[in-house]
N, CA, C and O of each residue as an XYZ file, in Angstrom:
432
protein
N      20.274     14.385    -18.322
C      18.764     14.550    -17.102
C      18.726     13.569    -16.365
O      19.167     12.472    -16.708
N      17.931     13.928    -14.684
C      18.248     12.997    -13.592
C      17.008     12.830    -13.510
O      16.208     13.752    -13.344
N      16.667     11.437    -13.635
C      15.188     10.941    -13.452
C      14.862     10.724    -11.784
O      15.597     10.374    -10.861
N      13.160     11.162    -11.844
C      12.506     11.237    -10.849
C      12.003     10.888     -9.856
O      11.829     11.640     -8.898
N      11.621      9.502     -9.895
C      10.599      8.976     -9.232
C       9.470      9.437     -9.061
O       9.302     10.635     -8.832
N       8.463      8.553     -9.141
C       6.526      9.658     -8.597
C       7.448      9.721     -7.748
O       8.546      9.208     -7.532
N       6.132     11.146     -6.914
C       5.625     11.386     -5.205
C       4.631     10.267     -5.155
O       4.372      9.558     -4.183
N       4.266     10.235     -6.002
C       2.639      9.331     -5.719
C       2.403      8.226     -5.883
O       2.553      8.017     -7.087
N       1.915      6.751     -5.053
C       2.047      5.506     -4.665
C       1.175      5.398     -6.588
O       1.587      4.827     -7.598
N       0.142      6.072     -6.394
C      -0.694      5.652     -8.001
C      -0.617      6.810     -9.573
O      -1.286      7.068    -10.574
N       1.094      7.332     -8.695
C       1.600      6.887    -10.031
C       2.609      5.743    -10.644
O       3.019      5.352    -11.737
N       2.703      5.548     -9.693
C       4.252      4.452     -9.751
C       2.973      3.158    -10.650
O       1.745      3.226    -10.600
N       3.777      2.148    -11.353
C       3.168      1.228    -11.458
C       3.920      0.299    -10.749
O       4.951      0.560    -10.130
N       3.143     -1.295    -10.893
C       3.218     -1.774    -10.323
C       4.973     -3.016    -10.938
O       4.783     -3.750    -11.908
N       5.720     -3.026    -10.580
C       6.933     -3.751    -10.308
C       6.929     -4.807     -9.908
O       8.087     -5.204     -9.776
N       6.009     -5.720     -9.546
C       6.543     -7.300     -9.151
C       5.821     -8.612     -9.799
O       5.734     -9.616     -9.092
N       5.399     -8.628    -10.875
C       5.495     -9.528    -11.698
C       3.998    -10.075    -11.023
O       3.717    -11.272    -11.094
N       3.089     -9.108    -10.377
C       1.432     -9.819    -10.278
C       0.737     -9.918    -11.738
O       0.575     -8.994    -12.534
N       0.414    -11.107    -11.866
C      -0.183    -11.327    -13.040
C      -0.847    -10.482    -13.665
O      -0.673    -10.296    -14.869
N      -1.995     -9.622    -12.731
C      -2.736     -8.711    -12.896
C      -2.643     -7.503    -13.007
O      -3.386     -6.883    -13.768
N      -1.577     -6.834    -12.166
C      -1.128     -5.175    -12.436
C       0.694     -5.185    -13.000
O       1.411     -4.217    -12.748
N       1.115     -6.160    -13.606
C       2.435     -5.990    -13.701
C       2.425     -4.598    -14.904
O       1.899     -4.719    -16.010
N       3.202     -3.126    -14.365
C       3.687     -2.619    -15.264
C       2.700     -1.965    -14.911
O       3.068     -0.792    -14.981
N       1.777     -1.992    -14.608
C       0.275     -0.734    -14.938
C       0.707     -0.216    -13.425
O       1.647     -0.361    -12.643
N      -0.982      0.709    -13.521
C      -1.142      1.834    -12.318
C      -1.896      0.643    -11.528
O      -1.815     -0.423    -12.139
N      -2.471      0.591    -10.550
C      -2.750     -0.074     -9.726
C      -3.680      0.500     -8.983
O      -3.243      0.849     -7.886
N      -5.314      0.835     -9.248
C      -6.587      1.710     -8.042
C      -7.244      0.918     -7.604
O      -7.924      1.303     -6.653
N      -7.395     -0.461     -7.999
C      -8.453     -1.685     -7.469
C      -7.413     -2.428     -6.572
O      -6.613     -3.128     -7.191
N      -7.285     -2.384     -5.077
C      -6.934     -3.386     -4.237
C      -6.623     -4.981     -3.495
O      -5.874     -5.621     -2.758
N      -8.330     -5.032     -4.678
C      -8.602     -6.476     -3.693
C      -9.175     -6.839     -5.147
O     -10.403     -6.878     -5.064
N      -8.776     -7.094     -6.330
C      -8.443     -7.579     -7.518
C      -8.462     -9.373     -7.040
O      -7.665     -9.872     -6.246
N      -9.924    -10.342     -7.977
C      -9.082    -11.472     -7.302
C      -8.033    -12.291     -7.560
O      -7.624    -13.267     -6.931
N      -7.469    -11.556     -9.003
C      -6.510    -12.088     -9.026
C      -5.014    -11.597     -8.677
O      -4.004    -11.824     -9.342
N      -5.079    -11.131     -7.906
C      -3.492     -9.982     -8.211
C      -2.705    -11.320     -6.529
O      -2.979    -12.294     -5.828
N      -1.906    -10.518     -6.753
C      -0.198    -11.843     -6.659
C       0.827    -10.668     -5.858
O       1.852    -10.889     -5.213
N       0.079     -9.211     -6.182
C       0.781     -8.441     -6.073
C       2.015     -8.531     -4.440
O       1.376     -9.182     -3.614
N       3.099     -8.215     -3.951
C       3.801     -8.511     -2.874
C       3.839     -6.931     -2.669
O       4.022     -5.871     -3.268
N       3.553     -7.465     -1.458
C       3.932     -5.873     -0.143
C       4.575     -4.821     -0.769
O       4.277     -3.696     -1.171
N       5.664     -5.621     -0.720
C       6.908     -4.056     -1.416
C       6.684     -3.452     -2.859
O       7.162     -2.366     -3.187
N       5.851     -4.312     -3.768
C       4.851     -3.455     -4.640
C       4.956     -1.808     -4.768
O       4.439     -1.002     -3.993
N       5.630     -1.553     -5.759
C       5.849      0.158     -6.127
C       4.257      0.140     -5.404
O       4.151      0.316     -4.191
N       3.209     -0.058     -6.158
C       2.093      0.729     -5.358
C       1.959      1.562     -4.176
O       1.232      2.549     -4.063
N       2.282      1.353     -3.814
C       2.152      1.195     -2.125
C       3.660      0.549     -1.129
O       4.149     -0.468     -0.637
N       3.920      2.425     -1.375
C       5.428      2.456     -1.091
C       5.203      2.595      0.744
O       6.369      2.373      1.070
N       4.629      2.764      1.762
C       4.208      3.381      3.466
C       2.802      2.390      3.641
O       1.600      2.652      3.586
N       3.584      1.104      3.882
C       2.822     -0.463      4.721
C       4.118     -0.512      6.008
O       5.311     -0.274      6.197
N       2.611     -1.109      6.813
C       2.794     -1.613      7.678
C       3.582     -2.997      7.863
O       4.590     -2.808      7.183
N       3.659     -4.026      8.299
C       3.505     -4.946      8.782
C       3.091     -5.669      9.711
O       2.906     -5.662      8.494
N       2.754     -6.271     10.520
C       1.938     -7.006     11.832
C       2.111     -8.005     11.071
O       2.639     -8.375     10.022
N       1.218     -8.468     12.328
C       1.016    -10.032     13.015
C       0.387    -10.554     11.672
O       0.990    -10.691     10.607
N      -0.883    -10.810     11.910
C      -1.384    -11.205     11.188
C      -2.106    -10.301      9.486
O      -2.866    -10.701      8.605
N      -1.463     -9.153      9.686
C      -2.480     -8.109      7.824
C      -0.506     -7.656      8.082
O       0.602     -7.998      8.493
N      -1.448     -6.540      7.365
C      -0.403     -5.387      6.585
C      -1.390     -4.690      6.241
O      -2.347     -5.158      5.624
N      -1.244     -3.013      6.736
C      -1.755     -1.837      6.640
C      -0.852     -0.485      5.847
O       0.210      0.128      5.951
N      -2.325     -0.541      4.861
C      -1.065      0.460      3.775
C      -2.079      1.560      3.426
O      -3.221      1.535      3.885
N      -1.581      2.653      2.495
C      -2.155      3.846      2.273
C      -2.701      3.637      1.078
O      -1.922      3.304      0.185
N      -4.167      3.774      0.743
C      -4.318      3.536     -0.515
C      -3.420      4.727     -1.532
O      -2.338      5.260     -1.282
N      -4.309      4.897     -2.730
C      -4.037      6.601     -3.602
C      -4.464      7.735     -3.039
O      -4.271      8.924     -3.296
N      -4.967      7.265     -2.372
C      -6.294      8.645     -1.864
C      -5.909      8.596     -0.255
O      -6.745      9.063      0.519
N      -4.678      8.051      0.286
C      -4.211      8.111      1.368
C      -4.844      7.782      2.976
O      -4.533      7.956      4.154
N      -6.192      7.055      1.957
C      -6.853      6.430      2.945
C      -6.611      5.067      3.348
O      -6.101      4.443      2.417
N      -6.822      4.219      4.606
C      -6.278      2.740      6.041
C      -6.834      1.946      4.744
O      -7.752      2.039      3.929
N      -6.034      1.339      4.958
C      -6.234     -0.126      4.576
C      -5.665     -0.900      5.389
O      -4.878     -0.525      6.258
N      -6.232     -2.804      5.050
C      -5.772     -3.754      5.234
C      -6.114     -4.282      4.683
O      -7.104     -4.037      3.993
N      -5.090     -5.908      4.698
C      -4.938     -7.092      3.857
C      -3.877     -8.165      5.110
O      -2.729     -8.292      5.535
N      -5.637     -8.876      5.274
C      -4.369    -10.222      5.785
C      -4.136    -11.201      4.773
O      -4.575    -11.693      3.733
N      -2.750    -11.238      6.044
C      -1.965    -11.946      6.042
C      -1.728    -13.911      5.753
O      -1.600    -14.852      6.536
N      -1.762    -13.812      4.399
C      -1.609    -16.037      4.175
C      -0.642    -16.569      4.626
O      -0.684    -17.758      4.943
N       0.647    -15.704      4.790
C       1.516    -16.618      4.606
C       2.713    -15.771      5.242
O       2.233    -15.430      6.323
N       3.776    -15.334      5.186
C       5.079    -14.169      5.643
C       5.226    -13.593      4.430
O       5.444    -12.381      4.440
N       5.171    -14.079      3.510
C       5.230    -12.895      2.293
C       4.115    -12.982      1.038
O       4.406    -12.524     -0.067
N       2.543    -13.742      1.359
C       1.452    -13.513      1.122
C       0.561    -12.668      1.193
O       0.566    -11.598      1.802
N      -0.256    -13.148      0.547
C      -1.312    -11.574      1.313
C      -2.585    -12.025      0.425
O      -2.553    -12.471     -0.722
N      -3.791    -11.781      1.296
C      -4.352    -12.284     -0.248
C      -5.833    -11.233      0.316
O      -6.688    -11.324      1.196
N      -5.508    -10.325     -0.709
C      -5.510     -9.198     -1.544
C      -6.624     -9.461     -2.191
O      -6.794     -8.357     -2.709
N      -7.998    -10.454     -2.744
C      -9.409    -10.617     -2.349
C     -10.298    -10.451     -1.097
O     -11.523    -10.479     -0.974
N      -9.306    -10.269     -0.214
C     -10.319     -9.489      1.566
C      -9.289     -8.419      2.098
O      -8.765     -8.470      3.211
N      -9.065     -7.412      1.118
C      -7.979     -6.474      0.995
C      -9.313     -5.625      1.110
O     -10.161     -5.793      0.233
N      -9.591     -4.579      2.300
C     -10.692     -3.492      2.635
C      -9.789     -2.566      3.120
O      -8.641     -2.939      3.359
N     -10.186     -1.188      3.343
C     -10.429     -0.269      3.665
C     -11.247      0.235      5.349
O     -12.462      0.137      5.518
N     -10.390      0.696      6.309
C     -10.558      0.298      7.810
C     -11.103      1.359      8.527
O     -10.482      2.405      8.714
N     -12.028      1.188      8.865
C     -13.013      2.406      9.702
C     -12.025      2.667     10.987
O     -11.745      1.907     11.914
N     -11.459      4.444     10.628
C     -11.016      4.568     11.461
C     -11.391      6.195     12.493
O     -10.708      6.900     13.236
N     -13.154      6.235     11.908
C     -14.116      6.789     12.730
C     -14.269      5.819     13.762
O     -14.627      6.206     14.874
N     -14.071      4.739     13.572
C     -14.368      3.610     15.154
C     -13.010      3.650     15.790
O     -13.034      3.642     17.020
N     -11.523      3.703     15.069
C     -10.395      2.870     16.143
C      -9.853      3.279     15.819
O      -9.520      3.460     14.648
N      -9.296      3.833     17.305
C      -8.653      4.755     17.118
C      -6.822      4.706     17.349
O      -5.895      5.490     17.556
N      -7.066      3.211     17.152
C      -5.458      2.549     16.599
C      -5.230      2.257     15.553
O      -4.150      1.706     15.335
N      -6.263      2.535     14.342
C      -6.591      2.566     12.740
C      -5.647      4.025     13.044
O      -4.443      4.021     12.788
N      -6.400      5.374     13.670
C      -6.170      6.835     13.531
C      -4.774      6.606     13.423
O      -4.107      6.613     12.389
N      -4.456      6.434     14.395
C      -2.715      6.351     14.928
C      -1.534      5.633     14.008
O      -0.338      5.722     14.287
N      -2.090      4.865     12.798
C      -1.384      3.820     12.137
C      -1.246      5.022     11.199
O      -0.228      5.509     10.705
N      -2.876      5.472     11.048
C      -3.068      6.068      9.740
C      -1.711      7.414      9.178
O      -0.902      7.633      8.276
N      -2.200      7.952     10.379
C      -1.769      9.421     10.731
C       0.315      9.059     10.805
O       1.224      9.793     10.417
N       0.379      7.846     11.374
C       1.624      7.476     10.818
C       2.535      7.518      9.806
O       3.499      8.194      9.448
N       1.749      6.334      9.382
C       2.287      6.480      7.725
C       2.143      7.733      6.725
O       2.888      8.199      5.863
N       1.260      7.973      7.059
C       0.920      9.399      6.621
C       2.107     10.329      6.611
O       2.442     10.993      5.630
N       2.823     10.325      7.984
C       3.894     11.456      8.274
C       5.023     10.709      7.993
O       6.005     11.423      8.194
N       5.507      9.024      7.428
C       6.604      8.739      7.415
C       6.657      8.617      5.068
O       7.421      8.338      4.144
N       5.315      9.048      5.336
C       5.480      9.209      3.204
C       5.909     10.487      3.252
O       6.914     10.661      2.563
N       5.488     11.509      3.853
C       5.898     12.523      3.684
C       7.192     12.826      3.899
O       7.835     13.469      3.069
N       7.904     12.229      5.470
C       8.892     12.611      5.435
C       9.790     11.982      4.749
O      10.822     12.616      4.524
N       9.670     10.379      4.139
C      10.296     10.257      2.858
C      10.520     10.750      1.950
O      11.682     10.935      1.588
N       9.158     11.249      1.057
C       8.677     11.910     -0.141
C      10.102     13.770      0.462
O      10.842     14.392     -0.299
N       9.941     13.937      1.569
C      10.626     15.743      1.745
C      12.097     15.321      1.109
O      12.436     15.765      0.012
N      12.989     14.388      1.914
C      13.850     14.206      1.313
C      14.320     12.777      0.821
O      15.320     12.249      1.307
N      13.269     11.940     -0.539
C      13.786     10.941     -1.339
C      13.669     11.722     -2.972
O      14.054     11.502     -4.121
N      13.029     12.552     -2.360
C      12.955     13.531     -3.918
C      13.415     14.936     -4.088
O      13.314     15.490     -5.183
């Protein structure tokens, strides 16, 4: 029997040893005790920027999380990005969705 990875982030469990989410599904991105790594399996489509990271949540909506250090993020202040008023955010969301779809097609 061949194992196939789950196709959507919300089907994956946290694999980064976060004390709040490890081994569990992650539906809330701004838990105060969250210490998830930006490479956590619960958010596979992530774009790193200078002072933040942008990712798609389990609904496919764009979120941002501020960076504290190169490998640490302030999950308490993670929040959805309003793509209705920000053309750049709309572009980032579209690119992340396209990348996720392409990867899903070729990896699954």
